[in-house]
Structure formats: C-alpha cells, structure tokens
N, CA, C and O atoms as a printed pandas DataFrame, in Angstrom:
     atom_number atom_name residue_name chain_id  residue_number  x_coord  y_coord  z_coord
0              1         N          SER        A               1  221.463  -14.389  -61.583
1              2        CA          SER        A               1  221.817  -14.368  -62.985
2              3         C          SER        A               1  220.811  -13.566  -63.796
3              4         O          SER        A               1  221.190  -12.929  -64.779
4              5         N          GLU        A               2  219.510  -13.579  -63.402
5              6        CA          GLU        A               2  218.522  -12.755  -64.094
6              7         C          GLU        A               2  218.830  -11.278  -63.913
7              8         O          GLU        A               2  218.677  -10.479  -64.837
8              9         N          TYR        A               3  219.262  -10.931  -62.721
9             10        CA          TYR        A               3  219.585   -9.531  -62.442
10            11         C          TYR        A               3  220.775   -9.065  -63.264
11            12         O          TYR        A               3  220.808   -7.926  -63.731
12            13         N          LEU        A               4  221.761   -9.955  -63.440
13            14        CA          LEU        A               4  222.914   -9.598  -64.266
14            15         C          LEU        A               4  222.503   -9.417  -65.723
15            16         O          LEU        A               4  222.996   -8.526  -66.415
16            17         N          LEU        A               5  221.595  -10.273  -66.175
17            18        CA          LEU        A               5  221.116  -10.155  -67.547
18            19         C          LEU        A               5  220.340   -8.849  -67.738
19            20         O          LEU        A               5  220.533   -8.158  -68.738
20            21         N          LEU        A               6  219.476   -8.511  -66.799
21            22        CA          LEU        A               6  218.742   -7.248  -66.865
22            23         C          LEU        A               6  219.683   -6.048  -66.806
23            24         O          LEU        A               6  219.481   -5.053  -67.503
24            25         N          LEU        A               7  220.710   -6.153  -65.969
25            26        CA          LEU        A               7  221.696   -5.080  -65.868
26            27         C          LEU        A               7  222.457   -4.931  -67.177
27            28         O          LEU        A               7  222.721   -3.813  -67.621
28            29         N          HIS        A               8  222.811   -6.054  -67.797
29            30        CA          HIS        A               8  223.536   -6.034  -69.075
30            31         C          HIS        A               8  222.663   -5.398  -70.167
31            32         O          HIS        A               8  223.145   -4.575  -70.946
32            33         N          ILE        A               9  221.395   -5.775  -70.222
33            34        CA          ILE        A               9  220.485   -5.206  -71.226
34            35         C          ILE        A               9  220.329   -3.705  -71.007
35            36         O          ILE        A               9  220.319   -2.937  -71.969
36            37         N          SER        A              10  220.211   -3.285  -69.763
37            38        CA          SER        A              10  220.067   -1.858  -69.466
38            39         C          SER        A              10  221.314   -1.082  -69.862
39            40         O          SER        A              10  221.215    0.043  -70.351
40            41         N          ILE        A              11  222.480   -1.670  -69.656
41            42        CA          ILE        A              11  223.738   -1.011  -70.038
42            43         C          ILE        A              11  223.820   -0.860  -71.548
43            44         O          ILE        A              11  224.214    0.194  -72.047
44            45         N          VAL        A              12  223.447   -1.914  -72.284
45            46        CA          VAL        A              12  223.493   -1.862  -73.747
46            47         C          VAL        A              12  222.537   -0.792  -74.267
47            48         O          VAL        A              12  222.893   -0.026  -75.162
48            49         N          LYS        A              13  221.324   -0.733  -73.711
49            50        CA          LYS        A              13  220.364    0.288  -74.135
50            51         C          LYS        A              13  220.888    1.692  -73.834
51            52         O          LYS        A              13  220.725    2.603  -74.646
52            53         N          ALA        A              14  221.513    1.869  -72.677
53            54        CA          ALA        A              14  222.044    3.184  -72.317
54            55         C          ALA        A              14  223.162    3.591  -73.265
55            56         O          ALA        A              14  223.229    4.749  -73.676
56            57         N          LEU        A              15  224.048    2.650  -73.623
57            58        CA          LEU        A              15  225.144    2.970  -74.537
58            59         C          LEU        A              15  224.615    3.290  -75.932
59            60         O          LEU        A              15  225.146    4.168  -76.611
60            61         N          ASP        A              16  223.568    2.580  -76.365
61            62        CA          ASP        A              16  222.958    2.894  -77.656
62            63         C          ASP        A              16  222.353    4.296  -77.625
63            64         O          ASP        A              16  222.442    5.039  -78.603
64            65         N          GLY        A              17  221.750    4.645  -76.517
65            66        CA          GLY        A              17  221.156    5.972  -76.377
66            67         C          GLY        A              17  222.194    7.071  -76.418
67            68         O          GLY        A              17  221.906    8.170  -76.893
68            69         N          LEU        A              18  223.408    6.801  -75.928
69            70        CA          LEU        A              18  224.470    7.814  -75.969
70            71         C          LEU        A              18  224.837    8.175  -77.405
71            72         O          LEU        A              18  225.074    9.344  -77.712
72            73         N          GLY        A              19  224.885    7.185  -78.275
73            74        CA          GLY        A              19  225.195    7.466  -79.681
74            75         C          GLY        A              19  224.147    8.355  -80.312
75            76         O          GLY        A              19  224.475    9.273  -81.064
76            77         N          ILE        A              20  222.891    8.089  -80.012
77            78        CA          ILE        A              20  221.804    8.897  -80.567
78            79         C          ILE        A              20  221.859   10.315  -80.005
79            80         O          ILE        A              20  221.643   11.285  -80.731
80            81         N          ILE        A              21  222.148   10.427  -78.719
81            82        CA          ILE        A              21  222.247   11.750  -78.096
82            83         C          ILE        A              21  223.388   12.549  -78.712
83            84         O          ILE        A              21  223.248   13.753  -78.928
84            85         N          ASN        A              22  224.516   11.900  -78.997
85            86        CA          ASN        A              22  225.641   12.604  -79.639
86            87         C          ASN        A              22  225.264   13.093  -81.029
87            88         O          ASN        A              22  225.636   14.201  -81.416
88            89         N          GLN        A              23  224.530   12.282  -81.785
89            90        CA          GLN        A              23  224.087   12.721  -83.109
90            91         C          GLN        A              23  223.148   13.913  -83.004
91            92         O          GLN        A              23  223.260   14.870  -83.770
92            93         N          GLU        A              24  222.226   13.852  -82.056
93            94        CA          GLU        A              24  221.297   14.960  -81.859
94            95         C          GLU        A              24  222.047   16.229  -81.463
95            96         O          GLU        A              24  221.709   17.323  -81.915
96            97         N          LYS        A              25  223.059   16.079  -80.622
97            98        CA          LYS        A              25  223.855   17.219  -80.189
98            99         C          LYS        A              25  224.562   17.868  -81.378
99           100         O          LYS        A              25  224.600   19.093  -81.490
100          101         N          MET        A              26  225.123   17.042  -82.265
101          102        CA          MET        A              26  225.800   17.571  -83.452
102          103         C          MET        A              26  224.815   18.333  -84.343
103          104         O          MET        A              26  225.156   19.388  -84.878
104          105         N          LEU        A              27  223.600   17.807  -84.504
105          106        CA          LEU        A              27  222.603   18.492  -85.314
106          107         C          LEU        A              27  222.207   19.835  -84.706
107          108         O          LEU        A              27  222.074   20.834  -85.413
108          109         N          LEU        A              28  222.023   19.846  -83.403
109          110        CA          LEU        A              28  221.655   21.094  -82.738
110          111         C          LEU        A              28  222.765   22.128  -82.831
111          112         O          LEU        A              28  222.488   23.310  -83.030
112          113         N          GLU        A              29  224.027   21.703  -82.689
113          114        CA          GLU        A              29  225.155   22.629  -82.839
114          115         C          GLU        A              29  225.206   23.201  -84.244
115          116         O          GLU        A              29  225.493   24.384  -84.429
116          117         N          TYR        A              30  224.925   22.354  -85.244
117          118        CA          TYR        A              30  224.901   22.823  -86.628
118          119         C          TYR        A              30  223.802   23.859  -86.820
119          120         O          TYR        A              30  224.016   24.886  -87.463
120          121         N          MET        A              31  222.618   23.588  -86.259
121          122        CA          MET        A              31  221.501   24.527  -86.392
122          123         C          MET        A              31  221.823   25.866  -85.737
123          124         O          MET        A              31  221.524   26.922  -86.294
124          125         N          LEU        A              32  222.430   25.821  -84.559
125          126        CA          LEU        A              32  222.792   27.068  -83.881
126          127         C          LEU        A              32  223.813   27.861  -84.688
127          128         O          LEU        A              32  223.704   29.080  -84.822
128          129         N          LYS        A              33  224.807   27.154  -85.225
129          130        CA          LYS        A              33  225.839   27.827  -86.021
130          131         C          LYS        A              33  225.231   28.423  -87.293
131          132         O          LYS        A              33  225.587   29.532  -87.691
132          133         N          ALA        A              34  224.305   27.680  -87.936
133          134        CA          ALA        A              34  223.681   28.176  -89.161
134          135         C          ALA        A              34  222.824   29.401  -88.871
135          136         O          ALA        A              34  222.838   30.366  -89.635
136          137         N          LYS        A              35  222.085   29.364  -87.777
137          138        CA          LYS        A              35  221.256   30.527  -87.421
138          139         C          LYS        A              35  222.122   31.729  -87.083
139          140         O          LYS        A              35  221.762   32.859  -87.414
140          141         N          ALA        A              36  223.261   31.506  -86.425
141          142        CA          ALA        A              36  224.163   32.606  -86.084
142          143         C          ALA        A              36  224.753   33.235  -87.346
143          144         O          ALA        A              36  225.036   34.433  -87.360
144          145         N          GLN        A              37  224.940   32.450  -88.397
145          146        CA          GLN        A              37  225.486   32.967  -89.649
146          147         C          GLN        A              37  224.389   33.546  -90.546
147          148         O          GLN        A              37  224.674   34.065  -91.625
148          149         N          GLY        A              38  223.147   33.455  -90.102
149          150        CA          GLY        A              38  222.046   34.031  -90.869
150          151         C          GLY        A              38  221.490   33.115  -91.940
151          152         O          GLY        A              38  220.721   33.568  -92.789
152          153         N          LYS        A              39  221.847   31.866  -91.929
153          154        CA          LYS        A              39  221.318   30.928  -92.918
154          155         C          LYS        A              39  219.897   30.536  -92.539
155          156         O          LYS        A              39  219.556   30.441  -91.359
156          157         N          THR        A              40  219.076   30.310  -93.558
157          158        CA          THR        A              40  217.712   29.851  -93.292
158          159         C          THR        A              40  217.689   28.337  -93.362
159          160         O          THR        A              40  218.241   27.733  -94.281
160          161         N          LEU        A              41  217.057   27.749  -92.400
161          162        CA          LEU        A              41  216.960   26.297  -92.341
162          163         C          LEU        A              41  215.606   25.855  -92.854
163          164         O          LEU        A              41  214.614   26.556  -92.651
164          165         N          PRO        A              42  215.540   24.708  -93.513
165          166        CA          PRO        A              42  214.242   24.238  -94.014
166          167         C          PRO        A              42  213.321   23.879  -92.851
167          168         O          PRO        A              42  213.768   23.491  -91.772
168          169         N          GLU        A              43  212.030   24.021  -93.104
169          170        CA          GLU        A              43  211.046   23.666  -92.085
170          171         C          GLU        A              43  211.009   22.146  -91.925
171          172         O          GLU        A              43  211.147   21.419  -92.908
172          173         N          PRO        A              44  210.827   21.669  -90.716
173          174        CA          PRO        A              44  210.740   20.215  -90.533
174          175         C          PRO        A              44  209.474   19.670  -91.167
175          176         O          PRO        A              44  208.459   20.359  -91.264
176          177         N          ASN        A              45  209.554   18.440  -91.589
177          178        CA          ASN        A              45  208.416   17.783  -92.212
178          179         C          ASN        A              45  207.363   17.511  -91.144
179          180         O          ASN        A              45  207.644   16.845  -90.147
180          181         N          GLN        A              46  206.158   18.021  -91.349
181          182        CA          GLN        A              46  205.103   17.842  -90.364
182          183         C          GLN        A              46  204.476   16.454  -90.440
183          184         O          GLN        A              46  203.926   15.979  -89.446
184          185         N          ASP        A              47  204.544   15.794  -91.591
185          186        CA          ASP        A              47  203.934   14.475  -91.763
186          187         C          ASP        A              47  205.043   13.438  -91.881
187          188         O          ASP        A              47  205.562   13.218  -92.975
188          189         N          PRO        A              48  205.418   12.793  -90.771
189          190        CA          PRO        A              48  206.525   11.843  -90.845
190          191         C          PRO        A              48  206.176   10.564  -91.592
191          192         O          PRO        A              48  207.073    9.844  -92.031
192          193         N          ILE        A              49  204.887   10.269  -91.744
193          194        CA          ILE        A              49  204.481    9.040  -92.433
194          195         C          ILE        A              49  204.049    9.411  -93.844
195          196         O          ILE        A              49  203.064   10.128  -94.016
196          197         N          PRO        A              50  204.774    8.930  -94.864
197          198        CA          PRO        A              50  204.396    9.267  -96.236
198          199         C          PRO        A              50  203.084    8.573  -96.611
199          200         O          PRO        A              50  202.732    7.531  -96.059
200          201         N          ASN        A              51  202.382    9.173  -97.551
201          202        CA          ASN        A              51  201.101    8.622  -97.994
202          203         C          ASN        A              51  201.283    7.705  -99.194
203          204         O          ASN        A              51  200.560    7.828 -100.183
204          205         N          ASN        A              52  202.230    6.796  -99.118
205          206        CA          ASN        A              52  202.469    5.867 -100.206
206          207         C          ASN        A              52  201.445    4.748 -100.162
207          208         O          ASN        A              52  201.030    4.335  -99.080
208          209         N          PRO        A              53  201.030    4.251 -101.322
209          210        CA          PRO        A              53  200.100    3.121 -101.304
210          211         C          PRO        A              53  200.807    1.867 -100.776
211          212         O          PRO        A              53  202.032    1.776 -100.855
212          213         N          PRO        A              54  200.070    0.924 -100.253
213          214        CA          PRO        A              54  200.711   -0.302  -99.748
214          215         C          PRO        A              54  201.310   -1.103 -100.894
215          216         O          PRO        A              54  200.940   -0.927 -102.055
216          217         N          PHE        A              55  202.231   -1.974 -100.553
217          218        CA          PHE        A              55  202.875   -2.805 -101.560
218          219         C          PHE        A              55  201.865   -3.751 -102.194
219          220         O          PHE        A              55  200.953   -4.245 -101.531
220          221         N          LYS        A              56  202.040   -3.991 -103.474
221          222        CA          LYS        A              56  201.193   -4.940 -104.168
222          223         C          LYS        A              56  201.774   -6.334 -103.965
223          224         O          LYS        A              56  202.957   -6.560 -104.216
224          225         N          THR        A              57  200.960   -7.247 -103.519
225          226        CA          THR        A              57  201.445   -8.599 -103.269
226          227         C          THR        A              57  201.418   -9.404 -104.556
227          228         O          THR        A              57  200.586   -9.166 -105.430
228          229         N          PHE        A              58  202.324  -10.347 -104.666
229          230        CA          PHE        A              58  202.376  -11.228 -105.817
230          231         C          PHE        A              58  202.932  -12.572 -105.372
231          232         O          PHE        A              58  203.605  -12.680 -104.346
232          233         N          VAL        A              59  202.636  -13.588 -106.162
233          234        CA          VAL        A              59  203.076  -14.949 -105.860
234          235         C          VAL        A              59  203.999  -15.392 -106.983
235          236         O          VAL        A              59  203.678  -15.242 -108.162
236          237         N          ILE        A              60  205.137  -15.932 -106.609
237          238        CA          ILE        A              60  206.074  -16.457 -107.603
238          239         C          ILE        A              60  205.724  -17.926 -107.817
239          240         O          ILE        A              60  205.908  -18.762 -106.932
240          241         N          ASP        A              61  205.218  -18.218 -109.004
241          242        CA          ASP        A              61  204.823  -19.585 -109.332
242          243         C          ASP        A              61  205.771  -20.103 -110.401
243          244         O          ASP        A              61  205.540  -19.902 -111.594
244          245         N          THR        A              62  206.823  -20.759 -109.982
245          246        CA          THR        A              62  207.836  -21.220 -110.930
246          247         C          THR        A              62  207.306  -22.339 -111.815
247          248         O          THR        A              62  207.741  -22.477 -112.958
248          249         N          ARG        A              63  206.386  -23.130 -111.312
249          250        CA          ARG        A              63  205.848  -24.238 -112.110
250          251         C          ARG        A              63  205.131  -23.700 -113.343
251          252         O          ARG        A              63  205.291  -24.240 -114.438
252          253         N          THR        A              64  204.337  -22.634 -113.173
253          254        CA          THR        A              64  203.638  -22.040 -114.309
254          255         C          THR        A              64  204.622  -21.404 -115.282
255          256         O          THR        A              64  204.447  -21.515 -116.495
256          257         N          GLN        A              65  205.654  -20.738 -114.766
257          258        CA          GLN        A              65  206.651  -20.120 -115.644
258          259         C          GLN        A              65  207.378  -21.183 -116.470
259          260         O          GLN        A              65  207.605  -20.995 -117.665
260          261         N          ILE        A              66  207.732  -22.270 -115.849
261          262        CA          ILE        A              66  208.426  -23.344 -116.577
262          263         C          ILE        A              66  207.511  -23.924 -117.636
263          264         O          ILE        A              66  207.942  -24.176 -118.761
264          265         N          LYS        A              67  206.235  -24.139 -117.281
265          266        CA          LYS        A              67  205.276  -24.714 -118.224
266          267         C          LYS        A              67  205.090  -23.805 -119.437
267          268         O          LYS        A              67  204.993  -24.289 -120.565
268          269         N          GLU        A              68  205.040  -22.481 -119.210
269          270        CA          GLU        A              68  204.847  -21.536 -120.315
270          271         C          GLU        A              68  206.067  -21.432 -121.216
271          272         O          GLU        A              68  205.928  -21.106 -122.395
272          273         N          ASN        A              69  207.247  -21.697 -120.698
273          274        CA          ASN        A              69  208.483  -21.515 -121.471
274          275         C          ASN        A              69  209.050  -22.802 -122.035
275          276         O          ASN        A              69  210.192  -22.812 -122.496
276          277         N          VAL        A              70  208.293  -23.889 -122.013
277          278        CA          VAL        A              70  208.828  -25.174 -122.471
278          279         C          VAL        A              70  209.203  -25.126 -123.941
279          280         O          VAL        A              70  210.297  -25.562 -124.302
280          281         N          PHE        A              71  208.333  -24.611 -124.804
281          282        CA          PHE        A              71  208.593  -24.654 -126.232
282          283         C          PHE        A              71  209.127  -23.340 -126.784
283          284         O          PHE        A              71  209.182  -23.163 -128.001
284          285         N          LYS        A              72  209.519  -22.421 -125.920
285          286        CA          LYS        A              72  210.095  -21.161 -126.381
286          287         C          LYS        A              72  211.591  -21.349 -126.603
287          288         O          LYS        A              72  212.274  -21.939 -125.767
288          289         N          PRO        A              73  212.113  -20.840 -127.748
289          290        CA          PRO        A              73  213.555  -20.957 -127.964
290          291         C          PRO        A              73  214.323  -20.040 -127.016
291          292         O          PRO        A              73  213.810  -19.010 -126.579
292          293         N          PHE        A              74  215.545  -20.424 -126.710
293          294        CA          PHE        A              74  216.366  -19.642 -125.786
294          295         C          PHE        A              74  217.132  -18.538 -126.493
295          296         O          PHE        A              74  217.823  -17.766 -125.828
296          297         N          TRP        A              75  217.040  -18.428 -127.817
297          298        CA          TRP        A              75  217.711  -17.375 -128.556
298          299         C          TRP        A              75  216.691  -16.370 -129.059
299          300         O          TRP        A              75  215.494  -16.657 -129.085
300          301         N          THR        A              76  217.152  -15.199 -129.457
301          302        CA          THR        A              76  216.280  -14.153 -129.954
302          303         C          THR        A              76  215.836  -14.492 -131.372
303          304         O          THR        A              76  216.663  -14.795 -132.232
304          305         N          GLN        A              77  214.546  -14.442 -131.607
305          306        CA          GLN        A              77  213.997  -14.761 -132.915
306          307         C          GLN        A              77  214.033  -13.522 -133.813
307          308         O          GLN        A              77  213.872  -12.402 -133.328
308          309         N          PRO        A              78  214.245  -13.718 -135.120
309          310        CA          PRO        A              78  214.247  -12.573 -136.035
310          311         C          PRO        A              78  212.839  -12.002 -136.172
311          312         O          PRO        A              78  211.849  -12.720 -136.035
312          313         N          THR        A              79  212.765  -10.700 -136.445
313          314        CA          THR        A              79  211.463  -10.050 -136.587
314          315         C          THR        A              79  211.083   -9.836 -138.048
315          316         O          THR        A              79  209.927   -9.539 -138.348
316          317         N          VAL        A              80  212.038   -9.982 -138.956
317          318        CA          VAL        A              80  211.756   -9.871 -140.386
318          319         C          VAL        A              80  212.372  -11.073 -141.090
319          320         O          VAL        A              80  213.310  -11.692 -140.589
320          321         N          SER        A              81  211.830  -11.390 -142.255
321          322        CA          SER        A              81  212.378  -12.505 -143.024
322          323         C          SER        A              81  213.669  -12.072 -143.726
323          324         O          SER        A              81  214.019  -10.892 -143.729
324          325         N          ILE        A              82  214.355  -13.026 -144.308
325          326        CA          ILE        A              82  215.608  -12.728 -145.018
326          327         C          ILE        A              82  215.323  -11.833 -146.220
327          328         O          ILE        A              82  216.085  -10.914 -146.518
328          329         N          GLU        A              83  214.205  -12.116 -146.913
329          330        CA          GLU        A              83  213.849  -11.300 -148.074
330          331         C          GLU        A              83  213.554   -9.856 -147.660
331          332         O          GLU        A              83  213.982   -8.918 -148.332
332          333         N          GLU        A              84  212.816   -9.675 -146.544
333          334        CA          GLU        A              84  212.512   -8.327 -146.074
334          335         C          GLU        A              84  213.784   -7.594 -145.650
335          336         O          GLU        A              84  213.933   -6.406 -145.933
336          337         N          ALA        A              85  214.697   -8.283 -144.980
337          338        CA          ALA        A              85  215.953   -7.664 -144.570
338          339         C          ALA        A              85  216.769   -7.256 -145.786
339          340         O          ALA        A              85  217.392   -6.194 -145.790
340          341         N          GLY        A              86  216.769   -8.101 -146.831
341          342        CA          GLY        A              86  217.481   -7.757 -148.068
342          343         C          GLY        A              86  216.881   -6.534 -148.730
343          344         O          GLY        A              86  217.611   -5.672 -149.220
344          345         N          ALA        A              87  215.548   -6.446 -148.752
345          346        CA          ALA        A              87  214.880   -5.291 -149.366
346          347         C          ALA        A              87  215.206   -4.013 -148.597
347          348         O          ALA        A              87  215.416   -2.964 -149.206
348          349         N          ILE        A              88  215.249   -4.086 -147.283
349          350        CA          ILE        A              88  215.586   -2.914 -146.466
350          351         C          ILE        A              88  217.019   -2.479 -146.744
351          352         O          ILE        A              88  217.285   -1.289 -146.913
352          353         N          ASP        A              89  217.948   -3.442 -146.792
353          354        CA          ASP        A              89  219.343   -3.112 -147.078
354          355         C          ASP        A              89  219.496   -2.500 -148.464
355          356         O          ASP        A              89  220.278   -1.567 -148.649
356          357         N          LEU        A              90  218.756   -3.017 -149.435
357          358        CA          LEU        A              90  218.828   -2.477 -150.792
358          359         C          LEU        A              90  218.345   -1.028 -150.830
359          360         O          LEU        A              90  218.952   -0.186 -151.493
360          361         N          LYS        A              91  217.247   -0.736 -150.114
361          362        CA          LYS        A              91  216.751    0.645 -150.072
362          363         C          LYS        A              91  217.779    1.583 -149.455
363          364         O          LYS        A              91  217.991    2.689 -149.952
364          365         N          ILE        A              92  218.413    1.147 -148.381
365          366        CA          ILE        A              92  219.422    1.976 -147.720
366          367         C          ILE        A              92  220.614    2.189 -148.643
367          368         O          ILE        A              92  221.146    3.295 -148.736
368          369         N          CYS        A              93  221.027    1.127 -149.321
369          370        CA          CYS        A              93  222.173    1.229 -150.238
370          371         C          CYS        A              93  221.860    2.186 -151.386
371          372         O          CYS        A              93  222.689    3.024 -151.743
372          373         N          LEU        A              94  220.667    2.061 -151.962
373          374        CA          LEU        A              94  220.283    2.946 -153.068
374          375         C          LEU        A              94  220.171    4.394 -152.585
375          376         O          LEU        A              94  220.508    5.319 -153.324
376          377         N          LEU        A              95  219.706    4.594 -151.369
377          378        CA          LEU        A              95  219.581    5.935 -150.828
378          379         C          LEU        A              95  220.974    6.576 -150.681
379          380         O          LEU        A              95  221.166    7.736 -151.045
380          381         N          TYR        A              96  221.934    5.819 -150.150
381          382        CA          TYR        A              96  223.284    6.380 -149.975
382          383         C          TYR        A              96  223.998    6.577 -151.302
383          384         O          TYR        A              96  224.738    7.549 -151.452
384          385         N          THR        A              97  223.799    5.676 -152.282
385          386        CA          THR        A              97  224.478    5.848 -153.574
386          387         C          THR        A              97  223.879    7.012 -154.356
387          388         O          THR        A              97  224.585    7.687 -155.105
388          389         N          SER        A              98  222.562    7.252 -154.182
389          390        CA          SER        A              98  221.988    8.382 -154.894
390          391         C          SER        A              98  222.409    9.704 -154.255
391          392         O          SER        A              98  222.551   10.709 -154.951
392          393         N          ASP        A              99  222.608    9.712 -152.938
393          394        CA          ASP        A              99  223.112   10.918 -152.261
394          395         C          ASP        A              99  224.560   11.185 -152.650
395          396         O          ASP        A              99  224.963   12.338 -152.796
396          397         N          ALA        A             100  225.340   10.124 -152.817
397          398        CA          ALA        A             100  226.766   10.312 -153.159
398          399         C          ALA        A             100  226.904   10.780 -154.603
399          400         O          ALA        A             100  227.841   11.513 -154.920
400          401         N          ALA        A             101  225.983   10.370 -155.494
401          402        CA          ALA        A             101  226.053   10.763 -156.899
402          403         C          ALA        A             101  225.680   12.234 -157.066
403          404         O          ALA        A             101  226.142   12.877 -158.008
404          405         N          ASP        A             102  224.865   12.771 -156.184
405          406        CA          ASP        A             102  224.434   14.174 -156.307
406          407         C          ASP        A             102  225.510   15.086 -155.871
407          408         O          ASP        A             102  225.336   16.304 -155.901
C-alpha cells in the first residue's frame, strides 16, 4: 500500500509538471514567432526577488478599541455651530444676490 501511495504521488507530480511544460512551450512558441516577425522582446528581469521592505506587524486589540469608543457618539458630529452655519449661509446668499443685481 505504501508503494501504491508513492506511485500515486509520483503520477500526480508528473501530471502537474505536464501543465507547466505546456505553458512553457506556448511561451517559447510565442517568442519564436515574435522574433521571426522582427518584434523586440523585453529583457527578462534579472532580480526575481523584489527589494520590498518586510511587512509591518500589528496587533488587533479589540478591548482597547471598545474602551476608547465607549463615550463616542455613533453619528457624525457637526463642525460648526448653528449660528456659524447661519452666518455662512447669509454670506453666500448676499454674494449671489449682489451678483444677480449687477
């Protein structure tokens, strides 16, 4: 039974390799056809490993988030008072009425 399992694993690996070989074959045929037509192909990337910085680690602490948001309202708070909003609207209204009168 171990031999059958090893044989099965080897068959699966071989079949997976066939798919990769077919893809490689298609790429090579494309390259040959492009070169025959005089197209220039891009140079292969010499550095396969990008020089990206490592991921920054962080911890999700839901207890602290809940504690910080206990007394915060769930709706958006106004940024100006009613009087300030009225004054802004009045300025805009006066600006448009003076433009219309001219």
